C-alpha positions in Angstrom: 0.0 0.0 0.0 2.7 2.5 0.9 4.8 1.6 -2.3 1.6 2.3 -4.5 0.8 5.6 -2.7 4.2 6.5 -3.4 4.0 5.6 -7.3 0.6 7.8 -7.5 2.5 10.4 -5.6 5.4 10.6 -8.1 3.4 10.2 -11.0 0.9 13.2 -10.0 3.9 15.5 -8.9 6.0 14.8 -11.7 3.2 14.7 -15.0 3.7 17.4 -17.3 0.5 18.7 -16.9 1.2 19.1 -13.1 4.9 21.0 -13.6 3.1 23.1 -16.5 0.7 24.5 -13.9 3.4 24.9 -10.9 5.3 26.7 -13.0 2.0 29.2 -14.5 1.6 29.7 -10.7 5.3 30.8 -9.9 5.6 32.8 -13.1 2.5 34.6 -12.1 4.0 35.2 -8.8 7.0 36.3 -9.9 5.1 38.6 -12.3 3.5 40.7 -9.6 5.6 40.8 -7.3 8.4 42.5 -9.9 5.8 44.8 -11.2 5.0 45.9 -7.6 8.8 46.3 -7.3 9.1 48.6 -10.3 6.0 50.7 -9.4 7.7 51.1 -5.6 11.0 52.2 -7.0 9.4 54.6 -9.5 6.9 55.8 -6.3 11.0 56.4 -4.4 12.0 58.0 -6.7 9.4 60.7 -7.7 8.9 61.5 -4.0 13.1 61.1 -3.1 12.2 58.7 0.0 13.4 55.6 0.2 11.4 54.4 3.0 8.2 54.8 1.1 9.3 51.3 -0.7 8.6 49.0 2.6 5.8 51.7 3.9 3.9 51.4 1.2 4.8 47.7 0.7 3.5 47.0 4.1 0.4 49.2 3.9 -0.9 46.8 0.4 -1.7 44.4 2.6 -2.7 46.2 5.6 -5.0 49.5 5.2 -7.8 47.2 3.1 -7.9 45.6 6.8 -8.1 48.9 9.3 -11.8 49.0 9.9 -14.8 47.1 9.4 -16.2 49.8 6.4 -13.1 49.3 4.7 -13.2 45.8 4.7 -16.9 45.2 3.5 -15.6 47.8 0.7 -12.4 45.6 0.0 -14.5 42.3 -0.2 -17.1 44.2 -2.5 -14.1 45.2 -4.9 -13.0 41.9 -5.0 -16.0 40.3 -5.8 -16.6 42.7 -8.6 -12.9 42.6 -9.7 -13.4 38.9 -9.8 -16.6 38.8 -12.2 -15.2 41.3 -14.4 -12.3 38.5 -15.0 -14.7 35.6 -15.6 -16.5 38.0 -18.2 -13.1 38.1 -20.0 -12.0 34.7 -19.0 -14.8 33.0 -21.0 -14.4 35.0 -24.5 -10.7 34.5 -24.3 -10.6 30.6 -24.1 -13.1 30.9 -27.3 -9.9 32.9 -29.0 -11.4 36.5 -28.3 -10.6 39.6 -26.6 -13.4 41.0 -24.9 -12.5 44.5 -24.5 -15.8 46.3 -24.3 -16.7 44.3 -20.5 -17.1 48.0 -19.3 -19.6 49.0 -22.0 -21.5 46.2 -21.8 -22.1 46.1 -17.6 -22.9 49.8 -18.2 -25.4 49.1 -20.8 -27.0 46.1 -18.6 -26.7 48.5 -15.2 -28.7 51.4 -17.1 -31.2 49.6 -18.0 -31.8 48.1 -14.8 -31.4 51.7 -13.1 -34.1 53.1 -15.1 -36.3 49.8 -14.4 -35.5 50.2 -10.8 -36.4 53.7 -10.7 -39.9 53.1 -11.6 -40.9 51.1 -9.1 -41.0 47.3 -9.4 -43.6 46.1 -6.7 -42.1 42.3 -6.3 -41.4 40.6 -3.1 -37.6 40.8 -1.6 -35.5 38.5 -3.6 -37.3 38.3 -6.8 -37.1 42.2 -7.5 -33.4 41.9 -7.4 -33.8 38.5 -9.0 -35.6 40.5 -12.2 -33.2 43.1 -12.4 -30.2 41.1 -12.3 -32.3 39.6 -15.2 -32.5 42.5 -17.3 -29.0 43.8 -16.7 -27.8 40.3 -18.4 -30.4 40.1 -20.9 -29.3 43.8 -22.2 -25.4 43.2 -21.5 -25.7 40.1 -23.7 -27.6 41.8 -26.5 -24.8 44.6 -27.3 -21.7 41.0 -26.5 -24.0 39.2 -28.6 -23.9 41.9 -31.9 -19.9 42.0 -31.4 -19.8 38.2 -31.9 -22.5 38.0 -35.0 -19.6 40.9 -36.5 -17.1 38.8 -35.4 -18.0 35.8 -36.8 -19.9 36.6 -39.9 -18.7 39.7 -41.4 -15.0 38.8 -39.8 -14.9 42.1 -37.6 -12.2 42.3 -35.4 -13.9 41.9 -31.5 -11.6 44.2 -30.4 -12.1 47.0 -32.3 -16.0 46.8 -32.5 -15.8 46.4 -28.6 -13.9 49.3 -28.3 -16.4 51.5 -30.8 -19.6 49.8 -28.4 -17.7 51.4 -25.6 -18.6 54.7 -26.8 -21.6 54.6 -28.0 -23.1 52.3 -24.9 -21.6 55.3 -23.1 -23.7 58.0 -25.0 -26.6 56.3 -25.4 -27.0 55.1 -21.9 -26.1 57.9 -20.5 -28.3 59.7 -22.5 -31.2 57.3 -21.4 -30.4 57.9 -17.5 -30.6 61.4 -18.1 -34.0 61.3 -19.2 -35.3 58.3 -17.4 -34.5 58.6 -14.3 -34.5 60.8 -10.9 -31.3 63.3 -10.8 -29.9 64.4 -7.6 -29.4 68.1 -6.5 -25.9 68.0 -8.2 -27.0 66.9 -11.7 -24.3 64.3 -11.6 -25.8 60.7 -10.4 -29.2 59.2 -10.1 -31.0 59.1 -7.0 -29.4 56.6 -4.7 -31.7 53.5 -5.1 -31.4 52.7 -1.6 -33.0 55.7 -0.4 -35.2 56.5 -3.2 -39.0 57.0 -1.8 -41.5 54.7 -3.2 -43.1 51.5 -2.1 -40.5 48.7 -1.6 -37.7 50.1 -3.1 -35.7 49.4 -1.1 -35.8 45.7 -2.1 -34.1 46.4 -5.4 -30.7 47.0 -4.3 -27.9 44.2 -3.6 -27.6 44.5 -0.1 -28.6 43.4 3.1 -31.2 44.9 5.8 -28.1 46.8 7.6 -27.4 48.2 4.3 -24.1 46.2 3.6 -23.5 44.9 0.3 -20.3 42.7 0.5 -22.3 39.9 1.4 -24.3 39.1 -1.7 -21.7 40.8 -4.2 -19.2 37.9 -2.7 -22.1 34.9 -2.8 -22.9 36.3 -6.8 -18.7 36.2 -7.7 -18.5 32.9 -6.4 -21.5 31.7 -8.3 -19.7 33.2 -11.5 -16.7 32.0 -10.4 -17.7 28.4 -9.8 -19.8 28.5 -13.0 -17.1 29.3 -15.3 -15.2 26.4 -13.6 -17.9 23.9 -14.3 -18.5 25.2 -18.0 -15.0 25.5 -18.9 -13.4 22.1 -17.5 -16.5 19.7 -16.9 -18.3 20.2 -19.7 -18.9 19.4 -23.6 -19.6 22.9 -24.4 -16.9 24.1 -22.5 -14.5 21.9 -24.2 -15.6 22.6 -27.6 -15.1 26.6 -26.5 -11.7 25.9 -25.4 -10.9 23.6 -28.8 -11.9 26.5 -31.0 -10.0 29.3 -28.9 -6.7 26.9 -29.4 -7.4 26.7 -33.1 -10.1 27.6 -35.6 -8.9 24.9 -38.2 -8.7 22.2 -36.2 -12.0 23.3 -34.4 -13.5 23.3 -38.0 -12.1 19.4 -38.9 -13.4 18.2 -35.3 -16.8 19.3 -36.7 -17.8 22.0 -34.2 -19.4 25.2 -36.0 -16.7 27.7 -34.9 -19.2 30.6 -35.8 -21.9 28.9 -33.2 -19.3 29.0 -30.7 -17.7 32.1 -31.1 -21.0 34.0 -30.8 -21.7 32.1 -27.8 -18.9 32.6 -26.1 -19.2 36.1 -26.4 -23.0 35.9 -25.4 -21.9 34.5 -22.3 -19.4 36.9 -21.6 -21.7 39.7 -22.4 -24.3 37.8 -19.6 -21.5 38.1 -17.0 -20.6 41.4 -17.7 -24.1 42.3 -16.9 -24.2 40.4 -13.3 -21.0 42.8 -13.4 -22.8 46.1 -13.7 -26.2 44.7 -11.5 -23.1 44.1 -8.9 -21.7 47.6 -9.4 -24.6 50.5 -10.1 -27.2 48.4 -7.3 -24.8 47.1 -5.2 -21.5 48.3 -4.5 -23.1 51.9 -5.3 -26.5 52.1 -6.2 -26.1 55.2 -8.4 -25.1 56.1 -12.1 -23.6 58.7 -13.9 -25.5 61.2 -15.8 -22.7 63.6 -17.1 -22.2 62.8 -20.5 -19.1 65.7 -20.8 -17.5 63.6 -18.1 -16.6 60.7 -20.6 -16.1 58.4 -17.8 -16.4 54.9 -18.7 -16.2 52.5 -15.7 -13.0 50.9 -15.0 -13.6 47.7 -13.7 -14.1 46.1 -16.9 -10.5 46.6 -17.7 -9.6 45.6 -14.3 -10.7 42.8 -15.0 -8.9 41.7 -18.0 -6.1 42.5 -16.0 -7.1 40.1 -13.4 -7.7 37.5 -15.9 -4.5 38.1 -17.6 -2.3 37.3 -14.8 -4.7 34.5 -13.7 -3.5 33.1 -17.6 -7.1 32.7 -18.3 -7.4 29.8 -15.6 -10.6 30.3 -13.4 -9.5 29.0 -10.2 -6.5 31.3 -9.9 -9.2 34.2 -10.5 -10.1 34.6 -7.0 -6.4 34.9 -5.2 -5.5 37.7 -8.2 -8.6 39.4 -7.5 -8.0 39.7 -3.7 -4.6 41.1 -4.4 -6.2 43.7 -7.0 -9.3 44.6 -4.6 -6.4 44.9 -1.7 -3.9 47.3 -3.6 -7.0 49.2 -4.8 -8.8 49.7 -0.9 -5.3 50.6 0.1 -5.5 53.7 -2.2 -7.0 56.4 0.4 -4.4 55.0 3.3 -1.5 55.9 1.2 -2.8 59.4 0.2 -3.3 60.3 4.5 -0.6 58.5 6.1 2.0 59.2 3.8 1.0 62.0 1.3 1.6 59.4 -2.0 -1.2 60.1 -5.0 -3.7 57.2 -5.3 -2.9 56.7 -8.2 0.2 54.4 -7.5 -2.3 52.0 -7.0 -3.3 52.5 -10.5 0.2 52.8 -11.5 0.8 49.5 -10.2 -2.1 47.6 -12.0 -0.9 49.0 -15.4 2.6 47.8 -15.0 1.1 44.5 -14.0 -1.0 44.5 -17.0 2.4 45.3 -19.1 3.9 42.3 -17.4 1.0 40.0 -18.0 1.1 40.9 -22.2 5.1 40.1 -21.9 4.6 37.3 -19.7 5.6 35.0 -22.1 9.3 35.8 -21.6 9.2 34.3 -17.9 8.9 31.4 -19.8 12.4 31.2 -20.9 14.3 32.4 -17.5 15.0 29.8 -15.2 16.9 32.2 -12.0 15.9 28.8 -9.8 18.4 27.0 -11.9 21.0 30.2 -12.0 21.2 30.2 -8.2 21.8 26.1 -8.2 24.3 26.5 -10.7 26.0 29.0 -9.0 25.9 27.1 -5.4 26.2 23.9 -6.6 28.3 23.8 -9.3 27.6 24.3 -12.9 26.2 21.0 -13.9 23.9 20.2 -10.8 20.8 21.7 -12.7 21.1 19.2 -15.6 21.9 16.1 -13.3 18.8 16.9 -11.8 16.6 17.1 -14.7 18.3 14.1 -16.5 17.2 12.4 -12.7 13.5 13.8 -13.0 13.2 12.6 -16.5 14.4 9.3 -15.5 11.6 9.3 -12.9 9.1 10.3 -15.1 9.7 7.5 -17.6 10.0 5.1 -14.9 6.5 6.3 -14.1 4.8 6.1 -17.6 6.2 2.8 -18.1 5.2 1.1 -15.1 1.9 2.9 -15.2 1.1 1.7 -19.4 2.2 -2.0 -17.9 -0.2 -2.1 -15.4 -2.9 -0.6 -17.6 -1.8 -3.5 -20.1 -2.1 -6.0 -17.2 -5.6 -4.9 -16.1 -7.1 -4.7 -19.1 -6.0 -8.3 -20.2 -6.7 -9.9 -16.9 -10.2 -8.7 -17.3 -10.2 -10.1 -21.1 -11.5 -6.2 -22.3 -8.3 -6.1 -24.9 -6.3 -7.8 -27.1 -2.6 -7.6 -27.6 -2.9 -6.1 -31.0 -3.9 -2.8 -29.1 -0.4 -1.9 -28.0 2.4 -1.7 -29.7 3.8 -5.4 -28.6 7.4 -4.9 -29.3 8.1 -1.4 -27.5 5.2 -2.8 -24.9 7.7 -6.0 -24.5 10.6 -3.8 -24.3 9.2 -2.2 -21.0 7.9 -5.2 -19.1 11.6 -6.5 -19.2 12.6 -3.9 -17.5 11.0 -4.5 -14.8 11.0 -8.5 -15.4 7.2 -9.3 -16.2 7.0 -11.6 -18.4 3.2 -12.9 -19.1 1.7 -15.1 -21.7 -1.7 -15.9 -22.9 -4.4 -15.5 -20.4 -3.9 -13.2 -17.4 -6.1 -14.5 -14.1 -6.5 -11.6 -11.6 -4.5 -13.1 -9.1 -1.6 -13.2 -10.9 -2.3 -9.4 -12.1 -2.3 -8.4 -8.9 0.9 -10.2 -8.0 2.6 -8.3 -10.8 1.0 -5.1 -10.1 3.2 -5.3 -6.7 6.0 -6.8 -8.5 6.2 -3.6 -10.4 5.3 -1.3 -7.5 8.8 -2.4 -6.2 10.4 -2.5 -8.7 9.8 1.0 -9.5 10.8 1.9 -6.1 14.2 0.5 -6.4 14.5 1.9 -9.7 13.8 5.0 -8.4 16.8 4.3 -5.7 19.6 3.3 -8.3 18.5 6.9 -10.6 18.9 9.0 -7.1 22.8 7.4 -6.5 23.5 8.5 -10.2 22.2 11.7 -9.4 24.1 11.9 -6.4 27.2 10.9 -7.4 27.2 12.4 -10.6 27.1 15.7 -8.9 29.3 15.2 -6.3 32.0 14.5 -9.1 30.7 17.5 -10.7 31.1 19.7 -7.4 34.8 18.1 -7.4 35.5 19.1 -11.1 34.3 23.0 -10.1 
């Protein structure tokens, strides 16, 4: 049993898929750290104070949790960034860069705000659900139009999304200015949570005590889990991913590339509609009405940053959104405590995005091996990689033999299914010889024998590795 656990542990840790995932995680962390260091270094130069480097870095993780109100705001911001990242991620998986998330969320939020301003007499819960659906449908319609232009007219989705951002901005703000009640400053709509009217308080995404962080984070978790299930565990999600990897291969496989692109953009737009509901009827409960301000919401662009840093991995969205939320939540504290312009947080966002854009460079940099070469000798890294490759090969050989023997003991597979010559070479290495039928008892004996031989091969390779490394150090 112990040998079996070791075998599966090694198979898990040394598989190409796990190594690639670990490398992506390390590269993302490395990119974030380097980007933050560059931004802090620039801040120290501008303000001519080297002590700001450590002070600001500490406040990024301390200030967002300094009070109950700030914590609520930070959690709400994290939820918003997570949903924005999912909206970008779904389109990105299909090979589409949906840079129009901000416009789509604004259109969905504007339609929902207009409907909410005209009082919906529904019980608490149903009213929020209705507005959520309205916002999703409105945003989805815009994204679907962009997808249709891409699929049938080959209009670049980046260009059309940017154009739609501004078209939607002017249309939405004019609609809100004409159809909604405006506050005394003529800059925003009336706060829905305080608007007079029957049952109006039930329209916003807030708890009875006025906090919005709980419903926002619940929505964010639901959206992220939906993205994980859709992309990783459904046939449609695999079709989207395959279409994004290669449209030619997708056509050859029989997929409707145009339909997949339109549906991916539609789902992305519907997610942006949820984002609009969260921003305008949850975290803010108001909408800007001054067209002259030309203020397209930034949450959609920040979501793109989170999605890029997460390397299109839905599991990585929440931790990256947490980091961005904490950086965003520390703006006011930095300004108050150290007199630093709050835009330093935006500068960090920008540098991180730039790092994400050139993140492929880090795939070819192996600083870990550089340090090993310095401290352990010039060929240590090569010896270690050779050792790991041997372990991988042993694990793959053992796994294929066990699978073959198991199928043979069950009578489910013929000898012609495998390359028999190659299989015999592998079995010879593990001292396994079989012909004719194989009983289940004999299969279990062979399996345990393979586990034991695998462990012996591992120990032998380890001794060779240590011996080569010792000789390399002496030679150096």
